[in-house]
N, C-alpha and C positions, 0 to 999 in steps of 0.2 A: 367663448361661445363659438359654435360652428355655423358657418354660413351655408344654409341648405335652402334651395329654392324648389326643388322637385323631390318628393320623397313618398314613402308609403308605410303603412303599418297595419297590423291586424287588430280589429275591434271585435270583441267576442264577449260572451257571458253564458252563465248557466241557463238563464231565462231572459226573455224580453217580451214586451207588450207595447206596441205602438198603435193606439186605439184609432180605428176608423170612425169618423163622425156620422157615418151613414145610418147606423142602427142603434137604438137606445136599449132595447130589452136584452140584447146579447152584445157584448163588447168583442168585436173582431179586430184582428191585428194586421198591419201591413207586413209583408215579407221583408221589405227593405227598411233600413233605418231612415226615417224622413230627414230631409235636408235640415230643417229647423232643429230637430233633435240632435243631429250631428254638431251643429254650431253650439247647441247648449252644452254638449260635452266639452267643446273647446273653451267655452266660457267658464265652466267649472274649473278647468285647468289653469286659467289665467285670471281668475277673480273678476269676471265681468258679471254685472248684475242681471237679474231676470226681468220679469214683467213689471212695468211701472204701474202706478195707480191710475194714471191718465189713460183713458180709452183711446185706441187707435195709434198708440205709440209702440214702435218695435222695442223688444227687450234690448238692453245694452249690448249683450253678446251678439245678437243678430245684426244690429246696426253696425257694429264694429267689423264683422267678418263678411257680410253677405255679398258685397260687391267686389271685394279685393282678393278673395281666396277661392280658387277653383278646386273642385273636388271631383273624384271619380270613384265609383263603387263597384266592387266585384264580390258577389256571394261566393263563399268557399264551402262547398258541400263535401262532407266526408264520406257519406255512405251512398248517396243517390243524388241524381240531378233532379231538378224540378221544384225544389223548395225545401225549407227546413221542416222538421217534424213539429207538429202542433198538437196541443192538448187543450181541452176545455176544463176549467176549474170553477167551482162555485164557492162563494163566500158571502158572509153577512156584512152589509154596509151599516155600521153602527153610528155614523157621523152625519151631521148636517141634514141634508135633504134625503138621506137614506131612510129615515124613519117615516112610516106612513101615519095617517091621521089617527089610527087606532093604537098607535104606540108600538106597533110591530117593527120588524126589521126588513129591509129590502134585500132580497136574495139576488146577488149578481152572478151571472154566468159570463166568464171571461175567457177568451182564447189567448194562449201564450205560445211563444216560440220556444222550442227546446234546443239549447246549445247552439244558438245562431253564431255565425262567424262571417265577417266581411273583411276583404282587404280594401282599405281606403287609400286612395291616391290624392296627394295634395300638390298644388302648384301655387307658390307665393310669387306672383309675377313682379311685384314691386318691392320685394324684400321688406314688407311691412310687418310680417308675422313671425319673425325669428324667435321671439319669446315662446310662442306656442310650439314651434317646431323643435326647439331645444327641450322643452318639457316632454314632448312626445318621445324624443330620442332617449331622454334620461328616465322616462316613465315616472315623472313627477306631476303631482296635481295639488291644487290648493283645497278644492272641495271634491268629494267623492262623486265621480261621474256614474250615471246609471242609464239603463236601456229602457226608457219609457216609464218605469216606476222606480221609486227610490229604494225599494227592496231588491231590485234586479241590478246588481253592481256590474259596471262595465269594466272589462279587462283590456288593457292596451299593451301590445307586445310586438316583437319582430319588426322593429323599425328598420327601414332600408333607405339609404340615399340612392337616388336613381340618376345615372348619367347616360350619355348617348341618346339624347332626346331630340326628336325632330317633330315640329308641328306640321301637320298635313293641311295645307291651305288649298283653296280651289285650284291654284296654279300647279300644285304638286300632286293632285289626285290623278292617278293613272287609270282608274276605272270607277264606274258609277256605284258599284256595290262593293262592300268591304266586310270582312269579319272583324268583330270587336271582342276583346277580352274584358269587357266591363258591361255594366248596365248601360243601355242606350235610351236616351229620352227622345221622343218622336213628336212630329207635328200631327195634328188631326187631319186625316185623309181617308178617302174611300178606297184608296189603293193599299194593298197589303204590303207591309214593309219588308218582308222576307223575300229574297231573290234566290231561288234554288229550284232545281227539278226535284220534286218530292217523290216519295216512294210510290210504286205502282198502286193505282187505285185511290190515291189521295189528291186533294186539291187544296188551295189556300183556305177555303172555307173550313177545313178540318182543323186549322190552327186557330183555335178560339183566342181572341184578343183579350179575354178576361181570365185566362187560366193557363195551365201548363200542358206541354206535350212532350213526350219522350218516346224515341224509337231507336232502332239500331243505327240509323244514319244521322241522328242529330237530336237536338232538344230546343225547346223554346219556352220561356217563362215570361208571361205578360202580367203587368199590374198597372193600375191607375195610381201613379206615384205622386206624393206631395213634394214637389220640387222647390217650393218657396212659400213664404207667407205673403198674403195680400195686405193692403193697407188696413183692412178690418181685422187683421190677425187670424183670418181663416186660411186654410190650406189652398194653394193654387195647385191644380192637378194636371198631369199629362200622361199619356200612354208611355210606359217603359217596356223594354224588352231585354232579356238576357238569353242569348242564343249562340250556338256555334255555326249557324247558317249566316249567309251574307245579308247585310242590311242595305237598302237603297239609301245612299248618302244624301239624296235630295230630300229625304223625309226626316232628317235630323232636326231637332228643335233649334230655331234661330237663336244665335248667341252662344251656342255650345262650341267647344273647340275639340279638335282631334289631334292626338299625339301618338307617335310611334316611339316606344321606349324599349330599351334593352336592359333586362334585369333577370334575377334568379327567381324561378317559380317555387311553389311549395314543395316540389320534389327535388329541389336543388339543381335543376337544369337551367342553363342560360338560354333565354328565349326572347324573341321580339314580340311585343304586345302592341296592339292598337287599342287605345282607350279613348272614350269620350269624357270630357270634363266640362263642368258647368258651375255657375254661381247663382246667387239669388236674384241677379238682374236678368236672368234668362227670360226670353219672351217666346 
């Protein structure tokens, strides 16, 4: 067995659908893999059970991982920044509550992600999860992992051990605003999180905190992200941002951690990255 505490891998698939609970007549999807879904993939790899019959109990996989394993997420866009391609599909729900009183079938309209790809960073602070990390390294799994639906198989590849790691604490911060090479989870605030002189004629109000913005001088992708499960097993949400502009570090979600790492990027270049990492105990 290889002792790895800090590593990363590519999580991808042909399709994905992480349903938002906001709307019932059309199923919309998150752009990012929800934290609980990510832990579900880890549970499939290490034979951890899912939801129990008792209400209000976390699934075994979530209980096992959510406080001791830190994760960071970076979307990997191949053709354009701002988000993955999405399509709407329609299908008949032939099961359970899908049938209406007249015996007909419920027609579902569902949004799916096309060829999503993320680099997932892991930090095993207490060396508790070496079984998982070695399975990621060797691309082994007990049950088939999937991306939101069991017909959307998850692919895991390009495992990397990361060395040269520095945690950026309050004492080591040299400036209030920083660029991040990962999704950043933010506090609720009336102040805009991005710190930059924008293009002529623009102001912060043009950077909608519920959508994407792309220009010649930068990009920003915002989403209300499900960063944890509550005690009632419903999503806990917070604002997330993926941008190459600087973020005000005072607006980072409490309990998250910042790391500067040195590794090889998707183009084979050795770069320093600043990433935010979090676990399910984030507040």
